[in-house]
C-alpha positions in Angstrom: 41.1 30.9 -13.8 41.5 34.5 -15.7 42.6 32.4 -18.4 39.6 30.3 -18.5 37.3 32.7 -18.1 38.9 35.2 -20.7 39.0 32.5 -23.1 35.1 32.0 -22.6 34.6 35.8 -23.6 31.7 38.4 -22.9 29.1 36.1 -24.6 29.3 33.9 -22.0 26.4 34.7 -19.8 24.2 35.0 -22.8 25.2 31.6 -23.3 24.4 30.7 -20.1 21.2 32.3 -20.4 20.0 30.2 -23.5 21.3 27.3 -21.8 18.7 28.1 -18.9 16.1 29.2 -21.0 15.8 26.1 -22.9 15.9 23.8 -19.7 13.5 25.8 -18.3 11.3 25.4 -21.1 11.4 21.7 -21.1 10.6 21.4 -17.7 7.7 23.5 -18.2 6.3 21.5 -21.0 6.9 18.0 -19.5 4.7 19.4 -16.5 2.3 20.4 -18.7 2.0 17.0 -20.5 1.6 15.5 -17.1 -1.4 17.3 -16.5 -3.0 16.6 -19.8 -2.6 12.8 -19.4 -4.2 13.2 -16.1 -7.4 15.4 -17.4 -7.7 12.1 -19.6 -11.6 11.3 -20.0 -12.4 7.3 -19.4 -14.1 6.2 -22.6 -17.6 4.1 -22.5 -15.9 0.8 -21.6 -14.4 2.2 -18.6 -17.7 3.5 -16.9 -17.5 1.1 -14.3 -14.5 -1.0 -13.0 -14.6 -4.6 -14.8 -13.8 -6.3 -11.5 -11.8 -5.7 -7.9 -8.5 -5.6 -9.9 -9.3 -2.2 -11.1 -10.3 -1.0 -7.9 -7.3 -2.2 -6.1 -4.7 -0.6 -8.2 -6.2 2.9 -8.4 -6.6 2.6 -4.7 -2.6 1.8 -3.9 -1.2 0.6 -7.1 0.5 -3.0 -7.8 0.8 -4.1 -3.6 -3.1 -3.7 -3.2 -3.4 -5.9 -6.7 -1.7 -8.7 -5.0 -3.4 -8.2 -2.0 -7.2 -9.1 -3.6 -6.1 -11.7 -5.6 -4.7 -13.1 -1.9 -8.1 -12.7 -0.4 -10.1 -13.5 -3.8 -8.2 -17.0 -3.8 -8.1 -17.7 0.1 -12.0 -17.2 0.1 -12.5 -20.0 -2.9 -10.4 -22.0 -0.8 -7.8 -21.9 -3.2 -4.8 -20.9 -1.3 -4.8 -21.6 2.9 -3.0 -19.6 5.4 -0.6 -21.4 8.2 -0.3 -20.8 11.3 2.7 -18.5 11.4 0.9 -16.3 8.3 2.1 -18.0 5.0 -0.1 -18.3 2.4 0.1 -22.2 0.4 -1.6 -22.8 -2.7 -4.6 -25.5 -2.2 -5.7 -27.9 -4.7 -5.3 -26.8 -9.0 -4.6 -23.2 -10.1 -7.4 -20.8 -10.9 -8.4 -20.8 -14.9 -8.1 -17.3 -14.9 -7.7 -14.3 -14.2 -4.0 -14.0 -14.8 -2.6 -11.9 -11.8 -5.0 -15.0 -9.3 -2.8 -18.1 -11.1 0.6 -15.7 -10.4 -0.2 -15.5 -6.8 -1.1 -19.2 -6.8 2.2 -19.6 -8.6 4.1 -17.6 -6.1 2.6 -18.9 -2.8 4.3 -22.1 -0.8 5.5 -23.2 2.6 7.2 -20.4 4.2 6.0 -17.6 2.2 4.0 -14.8 4.0 1.8 -12.5 2.2 4.3 -9.9 2.2 6.8 -12.1 0.4 4.1 -12.8 -2.4 3.3 -9.2 -2.6 6.5 -8.5 -3.9 7.2 -11.7 -5.9 8.8 -11.6 -8.9 6.5 -14.1 -10.5 3.8 -11.4 -10.1 5.6 -9.0 -12.7 3.9 -9.8 -15.8 0.6 -10.6 -14.8 0.4 -7.0 -13.1 2.1 -5.5 -16.2 -0.9 -7.1 -18.4 -3.3 -5.3 -16.1 -1.5 -2.2 -16.3 -1.7 -1.8 -19.9 -5.2 -2.6 -19.6 -5.9 0.1 -17.5 -3.3 2.6 -19.8 -5.1 1.6 -22.9 -8.6 2.4 -21.0 -7.4 5.8 -19.8 -7.8 5.1 -16.3 -4.0 5.4 -15.5 -1.2 7.5 -17.3 2.6 6.4 -17.9 3.4 10.1 -17.8 4.6 10.5 -14.5 5.5 13.6 -13.3 9.3 14.5 -14.1 10.8 11.2 -13.4 13.7 10.4 -15.6 13.8 13.8 -17.5 13.2 15.9 -14.1 16.1 14.0 -12.8 18.8 14.8 -15.8 17.1 18.2 -16.1 17.9 19.0 -12.2 21.7 17.7 -12.8 22.0 20.0 -15.6 20.6 22.6 -13.7 22.9 22.4 -11.0 25.9 22.1 -13.5 24.9 25.5 -14.9 24.1 27.3 -11.4 27.9 26.2 -10.6 28.7 27.6 -13.6 26.7 31.0 -13.1 28.0 31.1 -9.4 31.8 30.8 -10.7 31.6 33.6 -13.1 29.7 35.6 -10.8 32.4 35.6 -8.4 35.0 36.2 -11.3 33.0 38.8 -12.6 32.6 40.4 -8.9 36.2 39.9 -8.6 36.7 42.6 -11.6 34.6 44.8 -10.2 31.9 44.4 -13.0 28.8 42.6 -12.1 26.9 41.3 -15.1 23.3 41.2 -15.1 22.8 38.6 -17.3 24.6 36.0 -15.2 22.1 37.3 -12.3 19.2 36.7 -15.1 20.5 32.6 -15.4 20.6 32.3 -11.6 16.9 33.7 -11.5 15.8 31.5 -14.5 18.1 28.0 -13.6 16.4 28.7 -9.9 12.9 28.5 -11.3 13.7 25.2 -13.3 15.8 23.9 -10.5 12.2 24.2 -8.3 10.0 22.7 -10.8 12.2 19.6 -11.0 12.3 18.9 -7.4 8.7 19.5 -7.3 8.2 16.9 -9.5 10.5 14.3 -8.3 8.9 15.4 -4.3 5.7 14.7 -5.9 7.0 10.8 -7.2 8.8 10.6 -4.0 6.2 11.4 -1.8 3.3 8.7 -3.8 5.9 6.1 -4.8 9.4 6.4 -2.6 7.8 4.1 0.2 6.8 1.7 -2.2 9.2 -1.3 -3.3 7.0 -1.9 -6.5 6.3 1.7 -8.3 2.6 1.8 -9.6 0.9 4.6 -12.6 -0.6 7.2 -11.1 -4.7 7.3 -12.0 -6.0 10.1 -14.7 -9.0 12.0 -13.7 -10.8 9.6 -14.9 -9.6 6.7 -12.8 -10.0 9.1 -9.8 -13.5 9.4 -10.1 -14.1 5.6 -10.8 -12.2 4.7 -7.7 -14.3 7.6 -5.7 -17.6 5.8 -6.6 -16.4 2.4 -5.9 -15.5 3.8 -2.3 -19.3 6.0 -2.5 -20.7 1.9 -2.8 -19.0 0.2 -0.5 -19.8 3.2 2.3 -23.3 2.6 1.2 -23.0 -0.7 2.2 -23.0 -2.2 -1.1 -24.7 -5.7 -0.9 -22.9 -8.7 -2.7 -19.2 -7.2 -2.2 -17.0 -10.5 -1.9 -14.2 -10.7 0.1 -11.8 -9.6 -2.6 -14.1 -6.1 -3.4 -13.3 -5.3 0.7 -9.7 -5.9 0.4 -9.1 -3.8 -3.0 -10.6 -0.6 -1.0 -9.6 -1.5 3.0 -6.1 -3.6 2.5 -5.6 -7.1 4.4 -7.2 -5.1 7.5 -11.0 -5.5 5.4 -10.4 -9.1 4.8 -14.3 -10.0 6.3 -12.8 -13.2 8.9 -10.9 -11.5 11.0 -8.6 -14.2 12.2 -7.4 -14.4 8.6 -6.9 -10.5 8.2 -4.5 -10.4 11.8 -2.9 -13.4 9.9 -1.5 -11.6 6.8 -1.0 -8.3 8.4 2.3 -8.0 9.1 3.7 -7.9 12.9 
């Protein structure tokens, strides 16, 4: 132990501070980029949602988009609900949009709505919708400290272990190096930033088996507008519009709504 620390020399604490500072700066920049992404403004073409699928994605991400497509197909008779809650394709597939075509393909005997929501067949269609929403600046691909945050957290843990070990060594020699204490303070701030970002991801996306992109400020405003219109008793709302905002429970036919809801 003595030989190892002696080989590092007195500049070790200074190097430790450099590493902690670099990691902290990158973490702060990553957090700032996410905040900037969420402040994006919607272009003129995104002033109103194009269809119920925009609202569905902004409301509850990928799962709600699929639920909305199921509701649309059920309302048109292109899907049928079985006695056990399975959704079965009926008739030819819809001409568009791609998400409805994919849901029609995924449906079948024995396949519950909850299974269809997570079917891999839907991924290309959902990604197409996501790309459109990103281009219209309604959602952002810049999630707060995802892979970068976890990497920085791992680096931070390593630096903390090294700092604590050096601190114990210095105390044993009767000499407390203030630079090591500074490194501990800096890396504690870095870890806090990383873990806060990770908690935001876990809270919003961790309970979903299919992750979704977070809405920007413009996307949040568009969703609020759609919710206000629905709350005001907007006329002409189709089952897909209702499900986009309220999930399967909002389907107007309560018998079908009960069959779609998991027990």
